[in-house]
C-alpha positions in Angstrom: 109.3 85.0 83.4 107.9 88.8 84.8 110.8 89.2 87.0 112.8 88.1 84.0 111.2 90.5 81.4 111.5 93.6 84.1 114.7 93.2 85.1 116.3 92.3 80.9 113.7 95.0 79.0 114.7 97.9 82.4 110.6 98.2 82.1 108.9 99.8 84.6 106.7 97.4 86.7 103.4 100.3 86.4 101.2 99.7 89.7 97.8 100.3 89.7 95.4 101.0 91.2 92.2 98.3 91.6 88.6 98.5 89.9 85.8 100.0 90.8 83.2 97.7 89.4 85.5 94.5 90.8 85.8 96.4 94.0 81.4 97.0 94.4 81.2 93.2 94.0 83.5 92.5 96.6 81.2 95.1 98.9 78.5 93.8 98.0 79.8 90.2 98.2 80.1 91.2 101.8 76.5 92.8 102.4 77.0 96.3 101.5 73.2 97.8 100.6 73.2 97.8 97.2 72.6 101.8 95.7 70.3 101.4 92.3 70.7 104.0 90.5 73.4 105.8 92.2 77.1 106.9 90.8 79.8 106.4 92.7 82.8 108.3 92.6 86.3 108.1 93.9 87.5 107.0 97.2 84.6 107.4 100.2 87.5 107.4 102.8 90.3 109.6 102.0 92.5 107.0 105.2 92.2 103.6 102.7 93.2 106.1 99.4 96.3 107.4 101.6 97.4 103.7 103.0 96.9 102.4 99.5 98.8 105.6 97.9 101.4 104.6 100.9 101.6 100.6 99.8 102.4 101.5 96.4 104.8 103.5 97.0 107.2 101.7 98.8 106.3 98.3 96.1 107.7 101.3 93.5 110.4 101.6 97.0 111.5 97.8 96.7 111.6 97.5 93.1 114.1 99.8 92.3 116.6 98.6 95.6 115.0 95.1 93.3 116.7 96.5 89.9 119.0 98.6 91.7 120.6 95.8 93.3 120.0 93.2 90.4 122.4 96.1 88.1 124.7 96.0 90.6 125.4 92.4 90.6 125.1 91.3 86.8 127.8 90.0 84.8 129.5 92.6 82.5 131.3 91.8 79.7 130.9 90.1 76.6 129.2 87.0 77.3 125.8 87.7 79.1 122.4 85.4 79.8 123.0 82.7 78.0 126.3 83.6 76.1 127.3 83.1 79.6 128.2 79.5 79.5 131.4 78.8 80.4 131.2 75.5 78.2 131.5 72.4 80.9 129.4 69.3 80.8 126.5 69.0 83.2 
């Protein structure tokens, strides 16, 4: 359903970074020490941030290629989508 919506509405897929409170919850479950009263912002490790940006860029490129391939092979003309049925019975 998501793919259909993205392809038919020509909507872009917005990839976002994980929410910080969810990341912290996973860190605590993994045994990280608690730091009460300390407000953290951003990434502590620039290499991890760089890797995540590269993964997001790769995902966006894959999605753009998928949309371009789909547009090149979709049926053209008047009959598209549900109207493209041939009228034959199953």
